[in-house]
LODONU-70103 format. One record per residue: x, y, z of N, C-alpha, C in turn; residue in three letters. Coordinates in Angstrom, 1 decimal. Example, Ala and Ser with C-alpha at 12.3 -4.5 7.8 and 13.67 -1.06 7.14 Angstrom:
2
<n_u:13.2; n_v:-5.7; n_w:7.8; ca_u:12.3; ca_v:-4.5; ca_w:7.8; c_u:13.2; c_v:-3.3; c_w:7.8; lumti:ALA>
<n_u:12.8; n_v:-2.2; n_w:7.1; ca_u:13.7; ca_v:-1.1; ca_w:7.1; c_u:12.9; c_v:0.0; c_w:7.9; lumti:SER>
//
This chain:
107
<n_u:125.6; n_v:140.4; n_w:192.8; ca_u:125.5; ca_v:139.8; ca_w:194.1; c_u:125.1; c_v:138.3; c_w:193.9; lumti:MET>
<n_u:125.8; n_v:137.5; n_w:194.8; ca_u:125.4; ca_v:136.0; ca_w:194.6; c_u:124.3; c_v:135.6; c_w:195.6; lumti:ASP>
<n_u:123.3; n_v:135.3; n_w:195.2; ca_u:122.1; ca_v:135.1; ca_w:196.0; c_u:122.1; c_v:133.7; c_w:196.6; lumti:ASN>
<n_u:123.2; n_v:132.9; n_w:196.2; ca_u:123.3; ca_v:131.5; ca_w:196.6; c_u:124.0; c_v:131.4; c_w:197.9; lumti:ASN>
<n_u:124.6; n_v:132.4; n_w:198.5; ca_u:125.3; ca_v:132.3; ca_w:199.6; c_u:124.6; c_v:131.9; c_w:200.9; lumti:ILE>
<n_u:123.2; n_v:132.1; n_w:200.9; ca_u:122.3; ca_v:131.9; ca_w:202.0; c_u:121.6; c_v:130.7; c_w:201.7; lumti:PHE>
<n_u:121.5; n_v:129.7; n_w:202.6; ca_u:120.8; ca_v:128.4; ca_w:202.4; c_u:119.7; c_v:128.5; c_w:203.6; lumti:ASN>
<n_u:118.5; n_v:128.8; n_w:203.1; ca_u:117.4; ca_v:128.9; ca_w:204.0; c_u:116.7; c_v:127.6; c_w:204.2; lumti:PHE>
<n_u:116.5; n_v:127.2; n_w:205.4; ca_u:116.0; ca_v:125.9; ca_w:205.9; c_u:114.8; c_v:126.2; c_w:206.8; lumti:ILE>
<n_u:113.7; n_v:125.4; n_w:206.5; ca_u:112.6; ca_v:125.5; ca_w:207.3; c_u:112.9; c_v:125.0; c_w:208.7; lumti:ILE>
<n_u:112.6; n_v:125.8; n_w:209.7; ca_u:112.8; ca_v:125.4; ca_w:211.1; c_u:111.6; c_v:124.8; c_w:211.7; lumti:ASN>
<n_u:111.4; n_v:123.6; n_w:211.4; ca_u:110.1; ca_v:122.8; ca_w:211.9; c_u:110.0; c_v:122.7; c_w:213.4; lumti:SER>
<n_u:111.2; n_v:122.7; n_w:214.1; ca_u:111.2; ca_v:122.7; ca_w:215.6; c_u:110.6; c_v:123.9; c_w:216.2; lumti:THR>
<n_u:111.0; n_v:125.1; n_w:215.7; ca_u:110.5; ca_v:126.4; ca_w:216.1; c_u:109.1; c_v:126.4; c_w:215.8; lumti:ALA>
<n_u:108.6; n_v:126.0; n_w:214.6; ca_u:107.3; ca_v:126.1; ca_w:214.2; c_u:106.4; c_v:125.3; c_w:215.1; lumti:ALA>
<n_u:106.9; n_v:124.1; n_w:215.5; ca_u:106.1; ca_v:123.2; ca_w:216.3; c_u:106.0; c_v:123.8; c_w:217.8; lumti:SER>
<n_u:107.2; n_v:124.3; n_w:218.3; ca_u:107.2; ca_v:124.8; ca_w:219.7; c_u:106.3; c_v:126.0; c_w:219.8; lumti:SER>
<n_u:106.2; n_v:126.9; n_w:218.9; ca_u:105.3; ca_v:128.0; ca_w:218.9; c_u:104.0; c_v:127.7; c_w:218.5; lumti:PHE>
<n_u:103.7; n_v:126.6; n_w:217.8; ca_u:102.4; ca_v:126.1; ca_w:217.4; c_u:101.6; c_v:127.3; c_w:216.7; lumti:ASN>
<n_u:102.4; n_v:128.0; n_w:215.8; ca_u:101.7; ca_v:129.0; ca_w:215.0; c_u:101.5; c_v:128.8; c_w:213.6; lumti:GLN>
<n_u:100.4; n_v:129.0; n_w:213.1; ca_u:100.2; ca_v:129.0; ca_w:211.7; c_u:100.4; c_v:130.5; c_w:211.3; lumti:GLN>
<n_u:100.5; n_v:130.7; n_w:210.1; ca_u:100.8; ca_v:132.0; ca_w:209.4; c_u:102.2; c_v:132.5; c_w:209.6; lumti:SER>
<n_u:103.1; n_v:131.7; n_w:210.2; ca_u:104.5; ca_v:132.0; ca_w:210.3; c_u:105.3; c_v:130.8; c_w:209.8; lumti:CYS>
<n_u:106.4; n_v:131.1; n_w:209.1; ca_u:107.2; ca_v:130.1; ca_w:208.7; c_u:108.6; c_v:130.5; c_w:209.2; lumti:LEU>
<n_u:109.2; n_v:129.7; n_w:210.2; ca_u:110.4; ca_v:130.0; ca_w:210.8; c_u:111.6; c_v:129.4; c_w:209.9; lumti:TYR>
<n_u:112.6; n_v:130.1; n_w:209.8; ca_u:113.8; ca_v:129.8; ca_w:208.9; c_u:115.1; c_v:129.7; c_w:209.6; lumti:LEU>
<n_u:116.0; n_v:128.8; n_w:209.2; ca_u:117.3; ca_v:128.8; ca_w:209.8; c_u:118.2; c_v:129.3; c_w:208.6; lumti:ASP>
<n_u:119.0; n_v:130.3; n_w:208.9; ca_u:120.0; ca_v:130.7; ca_w:207.9; c_u:121.0; c_v:131.4; c_w:208.6; lumti:ALA>
<n_u:122.2; n_v:131.6; n_w:208.0; ca_u:123.4; ca_v:132.4; ca_w:208.6; c_u:122.9; c_v:133.8; c_w:208.4; lumti:LEU>
<n_u:122.0; n_v:134.3; n_w:209.2; ca_u:121.7; ca_v:135.7; ca_w:209.1; c_u:121.9; c_v:136.4; c_w:210.4; lumti:VAL>
<n_u:122.4; n_v:137.6; n_w:210.3; ca_u:122.7; ca_v:138.4; ca_w:211.4; c_u:122.2; c_v:139.9; c_w:211.1; lumti:ASN>
<n_u:122.3; n_v:140.7; n_w:212.1; ca_u:121.9; ca_v:142.1; ca_w:211.8; c_u:122.6; c_v:142.8; c_w:210.6; lumti:TRP>
<n_u:123.9; n_v:142.5; n_w:210.5; ca_u:124.7; ca_v:143.1; ca_w:209.5; c_u:124.4; c_v:142.6; c_w:208.1; lumti:ASP>
<n_u:124.1; n_v:141.3; n_w:208.0; ca_u:123.9; ca_v:140.8; ca_w:206.6; c_u:122.4; c_v:140.7; c_w:206.2; lumti:ASN>
<n_u:121.5; n_v:141.0; n_w:207.1; ca_u:120.0; ca_v:140.8; ca_w:206.9; c_u:119.7; c_v:141.4; c_w:205.5; lumti:PHE>
<n_u:120.0; n_v:142.5; n_w:205.1; ca_u:119.5; ca_v:143.2; ca_w:203.9; c_u:119.9; c_v:142.2; c_w:202.7; lumti:GLU>
<n_u:121.2; n_v:141.7; n_w:202.7; ca_u:121.7; ca_v:140.7; ca_w:201.7; c_u:120.8; c_v:139.5; c_w:201.7; lumti:GLN>
<n_u:120.6; n_v:139.0; n_w:202.9; ca_u:119.8; ca_v:137.7; ca_w:203.0; c_u:118.4; c_v:137.9; c_w:202.6; lumti:ALA>
<n_u:117.8; n_v:139.0; n_w:203.0; ca_u:116.4; ca_v:139.2; ca_w:202.7; c_u:116.2; c_v:139.5; c_w:201.1; lumti:ALA>
<n_u:117.1; n_v:140.2; n_w:200.6; ca_u:117.1; ca_v:140.2; ca_w:199.0; c_u:117.1; c_v:138.9; c_w:198.4; lumti:THR>
<n_u:118.1; n_v:138.0; n_w:199.0; ca_u:118.3; ca_v:136.8; ca_w:198.4; c_u:117.0; c_v:135.9; c_w:198.5; lumti:ALA>
<n_u:116.4; n_v:135.9; n_w:199.7; ca_u:115.2; ca_v:135.0; ca_w:200.0; c_u:114.0; c_v:135.6; c_w:199.0; lumti:LEU>
<n_u:113.8; n_v:136.9; n_w:198.9; ca_u:112.8; ca_v:137.6; ca_w:198.1; c_u:113.0; c_v:137.1; c_w:196.6; lumti:ALA>
<n_u:114.3; n_v:137.1; n_w:196.2; ca_u:114.6; ca_v:136.6; ca_w:194.9; c_u:114.3; c_v:135.2; c_w:194.6; lumti:SER>
<n_u:114.7; n_v:134.4; n_w:195.7; ca_u:114.4; ca_v:132.8; ca_w:195.6; c_u:113.0; c_v:132.5; c_w:195.5; lumti:GLN>
<n_u:112.1; n_v:133.3; n_w:196.2; ca_u:110.7; ca_v:132.9; ca_w:196.2; c_u:109.9; c_v:133.8; c_w:195.1; lumti:ILE>
<n_u:110.6; n_v:134.7; n_w:194.5; ca_u:110.1; ca_v:135.5; ca_w:193.4; c_u:109.0; c_v:136.5; c_w:193.9; lumti:ASP>
<n_u:109.4; n_v:137.1; n_w:195.1; ca_u:108.6; ca_v:138.1; ca_w:195.8; c_u:109.1; c_v:139.4; c_w:195.6; lumti:ALA>
<n_u:108.3; n_v:140.4; n_w:195.7; ca_u:108.7; ca_v:141.8; ca_w:195.5; c_u:108.7; c_v:142.4; c_w:196.8; lumti:THR>
<n_u:109.8; n_v:143.2; n_w:197.2; ca_u:110.0; ca_v:143.9; ca_w:198.4; c_u:109.2; c_v:145.3; c_w:198.2; lumti:ILE>
<n_u:108.2; n_v:145.5; n_w:199.1; ca_u:107.5; ca_v:146.6; ca_w:199.0; c_u:107.6; c_v:147.6; c_w:200.0; lumti:THR>
<n_u:108.2; n_v:147.3; n_w:201.1; ca_u:108.5; ca_v:148.2; ca_w:202.3; c_u:109.6; c_v:147.6; c_w:203.1; lumti:ASN>
<n_u:110.4; n_v:148.5; n_w:203.8; ca_u:111.6; ca_v:148.1; ca_w:204.6; c_u:111.4; c_v:148.9; c_w:205.9; lumti:LYS>
<n_u:111.2; n_v:148.3; n_w:207.0; ca_u:111.1; ca_v:148.9; ca_w:208.3; c_u:112.3; c_v:148.3; c_w:209.2; lumti:ASP>
<n_u:112.9; n_v:149.2; n_w:209.9; ca_u:113.9; ca_v:148.8; ca_w:210.9; c_u:113.5; c_v:149.5; c_w:212.3; lumti:VAL>
<n_u:113.6; n_v:148.7; n_w:213.3; ca_u:113.4; ca_v:149.2; ca_w:214.7; c_u:114.6; c_v:149.0; c_w:215.5; lumti:ALA>
<n_u:114.7; n_v:149.0; n_w:216.8; ca_u:115.7; ca_v:148.8; ca_w:217.6; c_u:116.5; c_v:147.5; c_w:217.5; lumti:ALA>
<n_u:115.7; n_v:146.4; n_w:217.3; ca_u:116.3; ca_v:145.2; ca_w:217.2; c_u:115.6; c_v:144.3; c_w:216.2; lumti:ASP>
<n_u:114.9; n_v:144.9; n_w:215.4; ca_u:114.0; ca_v:144.2; ca_w:214.4; c_u:114.1; c_v:144.8; c_w:213.0; lumti:ILE>
<n_u:114.3; n_v:143.8; n_w:212.1; ca_u:114.2; ca_v:144.3; ca_w:210.6; c_u:112.7; c_v:143.6; c_w:210.2; lumti:HIS>
<n_u:112.0; n_v:144.5; n_w:209.6; ca_u:110.6; ca_v:143.9; ca_w:209.1; c_u:110.3; c_v:144.4; c_w:207.7; lumti:ARG>
<n_u:110.5; n_v:143.5; n_w:206.8; ca_u:110.2; ca_v:143.8; ca_w:205.4; c_u:108.9; c_v:143.3; c_w:204.9; lumti:TRP>
<n_u:108.2; n_v:144.2; n_w:204.3; ca_u:107.0; ca_v:143.8; ca_w:203.7; c_u:107.2; c_v:143.2; c_w:202.2; lumti:GLN>
<n_u:106.7; n_v:142.0; n_w:202.0; ca_u:106.8; ca_v:141.4; ca_w:200.6; c_u:105.5; c_v:141.2; c_w:200.0; lumti:LEU>
<n_u:105.5; n_v:141.2; n_w:198.6; ca_u:104.3; ca_v:140.8; ca_w:197.9; c_u:104.7; c_v:139.6; c_w:197.1; lumti:ASP>
<n_u:103.9; n_v:138.5; n_w:197.3; ca_u:104.0; ca_v:137.2; ca_w:196.6; c_u:102.7; c_v:136.9; c_w:195.9; lumti:PHE>
<n_u:102.6; n_v:137.1; n_w:194.7; ca_u:101.4; ca_v:136.9; ca_w:193.8; c_u:100.2; c_v:137.5; c_w:194.4; lumti:GLU>
<n_u:100.3; n_v:138.7; n_w:194.9; ca_u:99.2; ca_v:139.5; ca_w:195.5; c_u:99.0; c_v:139.3; c_w:196.9; lumti:GLY>
<n_u:99.8; n_v:138.3; n_w:197.5; ca_u:99.6; ca_v:138.1; ca_w:199.0; c_u:100.8; c_v:138.9; c_w:199.8; lumti:VAL>
<n_u:100.3; n_v:139.6; n_w:200.8; ca_u:101.2; ca_v:140.4; ca_w:201.6; c_u:101.7; c_v:139.6; c_w:202.6; lumti:ARG>
<n_u:103.0; n_v:139.6; n_w:202.9; ca_u:103.7; ca_v:138.9; ca_w:204.0; c_u:104.9; c_v:139.7; c_w:204.5; lumti:LEU>
<n_u:105.4; n_v:139.3; n_w:205.6; ca_u:106.5; ca_v:140.0; ca_w:206.2; c_u:107.6; c_v:139.1; c_w:206.4; lumti:TYR>
<n_u:108.8; n_v:139.5; n_w:206.0; ca_u:110.1; ca_v:138.8; ca_w:206.5; c_u:110.7; c_v:139.5; c_w:207.7; lumti:LEU>
<n_u:110.8; n_v:138.9; n_w:208.8; ca_u:111.1; ca_v:139.5; ca_w:210.1; c_u:112.4; c_v:138.8; c_w:210.6; lumti:ILE>
<n_u:113.4; n_v:139.7; n_w:211.0; ca_u:114.5; ca_v:139.3; ca_w:211.7; c_u:114.6; c_v:140.0; c_w:213.1; lumti:PHE>
<n_u:114.7; n_v:139.1; n_w:214.1; ca_u:114.8; ca_v:139.7; ca_w:215.5; c_u:116.3; c_v:139.4; c_w:215.9; lumti:GLU>
<n_u:117.0; n_v:140.6; n_w:216.2; ca_u:118.4; ca_v:140.5; ca_w:216.4; c_u:118.7; c_v:139.8; c_w:217.9; lumti:ASP>
<n_u:117.9; n_v:140.1; n_w:219.0; ca_u:118.1; ca_v:139.6; ca_w:220.1; c_u:118.0; c_v:138.0; c_w:220.3; lumti:THR>
<n_u:117.2; n_v:137.5; n_w:219.5; ca_u:117.0; ca_v:136.0; ca_w:219.5; c_u:117.7; c_v:135.3; c_w:218.2; lumti:SER>
<n_u:118.2; n_v:136.1; n_w:217.3; ca_u:118.7; ca_v:135.6; ca_w:216.0; c_u:117.6; c_v:134.8; c_w:215.3; lumti:ASP>
<n_u:116.3; n_v:135.3; n_w:215.3; ca_u:115.3; ca_v:134.6; ca_w:214.7; c_u:114.8; c_v:135.2; c_w:213.4; lumti:SER>
<n_u:114.6; n_v:134.3; n_w:212.4; ca_u:114.2; ca_v:134.8; ca_w:211.1; c_u:112.8; c_v:134.1; c_w:210.7; lumti:LEU>
<n_u:111.9; n_v:134.8; n_w:210.3; ca_u:110.6; ca_v:134.2; ca_w:209.9; c_u:109.8; c_v:135.0; c_w:208.8; lumti:TRP>
<n_u:109.1; n_v:134.2; n_w:208.2; ca_u:108.1; ca_v:134.9; ca_w:207.3; c_u:106.7; c_v:134.8; c_w:208.0; lumti:LEU>
<n_u:106.0; n_v:135.9; n_w:207.9; ca_u:104.6; ca_v:136.0; ca_w:208.6; c_u:103.6; c_v:136.6; c_w:207.7; lumti:GLU>
<n_u:102.5; n_v:135.8; n_w:207.6; ca_u:101.3; ca_v:136.3; ca_w:206.7; c_u:100.8; c_v:137.6; c_w:207.5; lumti:LEU>
<n_u:100.2; n_v:138.4; n_w:206.5; ca_u:99.4; ca_v:139.5; ca_w:207.0; c_u:98.0; c_v:139.0; c_w:207.3; lumti:GLU>
<n_u:97.5; n_v:138.0; n_w:206.6; ca_u:96.2; ca_v:137.5; ca_w:206.7; c_u:96.3; c_v:135.9; c_w:206.9; lumti:SER>
<n_u:95.7; n_v:135.4; n_w:207.9; ca_u:95.9; ca_v:134.0; ca_w:208.1; c_u:95.0; c_v:133.2; c_w:207.1; lumti:LYS>
<n_u:94.3; n_v:133.8; n_w:206.4; ca_u:93.5; ca_v:133.2; ca_w:205.2; c_u:94.4; c_v:132.8; c_w:204.2; lumti:GLU>
<n_u:95.6; n_v:133.3; n_w:204.1; ca_u:96.5; ca_v:133.0; ca_w:203.0; c_u:97.5; c_v:131.9; c_w:203.4; lumti:ASP>
<n_u:97.1; n_v:131.0; n_w:204.3; ca_u:98.1; ca_v:129.9; ca_w:204.8; c_u:98.5; c_v:129.1; c_w:203.7; lumti:GLN>
<n_u:97.7; n_v:128.8; n_w:202.7; ca_u:97.9; ca_v:127.9; ca_w:201.6; c_u:99.2; c_v:128.4; c_w:200.7; lumti:GLU>
<n_u:99.2; n_v:129.8; n_w:200.7; ca_u:100.3; ca_v:130.5; ca_w:199.9; c_u:101.6; c_v:130.3; c_w:200.8; lumti:THR>
<n_u:101.6; n_v:130.5; n_w:202.1; ca_u:102.8; ca_v:130.3; ca_w:202.9; c_u:103.2; c_v:128.7; c_w:202.8; lumti:LEU>
<n_u:102.3; n_v:127.8; n_w:202.8; ca_u:102.7; ca_v:126.4; ca_w:202.6; c_u:103.4; c_v:126.3; c_w:201.2; lumti:ASP>
<n_u:102.9; n_v:126.9; n_w:200.2; ca_u:103.6; ca_v:126.8; ca_w:198.9; c_u:105.0; c_v:127.5; c_w:198.9; lumti:PHE>
<n_u:105.2; n_v:128.5; n_w:199.6; ca_u:106.5; ca_v:129.2; ca_w:199.8; c_u:107.4; c_v:128.2; c_w:200.4; lumti:ILE>
<n_u:106.9; n_v:127.4; n_w:201.5; ca_u:107.8; ca_v:126.6; ca_w:202.3; c_u:108.2; c_v:125.4; c_w:201.3; lumti:ALA>
<n_u:107.3; n_v:125.0; n_w:200.4; ca_u:107.7; ca_v:124.0; ca_w:199.5; c_u:108.8; c_v:124.5; c_w:198.5; lumti:THR>
<n_u:108.6; n_v:125.8; n_w:198.1; ca_u:109.7; ca_v:126.4; ca_w:197.2; c_u:111.0; c_v:126.5; c_w:197.9; lumti:MET>
<n_u:111.0; n_v:126.8; n_w:199.1; ca_u:112.2; ca_v:126.8; ca_w:199.9; c_u:112.9; c_v:125.6; c_w:200.0; lumti:ILE>
<n_u:112.1; n_v:124.5; n_w:200.4; ca_u:112.6; ca_v:123.2; ca_w:200.5; c_u:113.2; c_v:122.6; c_w:199.2; lumti:GLU>
<n_u:112.5; n_v:122.8; n_w:198.1; ca_u:113.0; ca_v:122.5; ca_w:196.8; c_u:114.2; c_v:123.0; c_w:196.5; lumti:LYS>
<n_u:114.5; n_v:124.2; n_w:196.8; ca_u:115.8; ca_v:124.9; ca_w:196.5; c_u:116.9; c_v:124.3; c_w:197.3; lumti:ALA>
<n_u:116.6; n_v:123.5; n_w:198.4; ca_u:117.7; ca_v:122.9; ca_w:199.2; c_u:117.9; c_v:121.5; c_w:198.7; lumti:ASN>
<n_u:117.2; n_v:120.9; n_w:197.7; ca_u:117.4; ca_v:119.7; ca_w:197.2; c_u:118.5; c_v:119.6; c_w:196.2; lumti:ASP>
//
């Protein structure tokens, strides 16, 4: 599988409008049908381990482990929204580091 078909970009507009820490909003060509492929590609890109996969009516919510920090990759179908969310706000520095990794991958 080619993990390079997805270009993940930090959505700073969404992050600012929601004014939320502990969340990293992403723009990518992700939809309900290709979420699994996109999520696997992102996990590989940031060297995270997928530890759990949950699916609800309109939400994919995958639990990831990044160097001992638990976070969630969430896709909401009704709004076509994709984001990473920390389980613990105390790990904000890790999420900032992940954002840097994603930005560097786009250079």
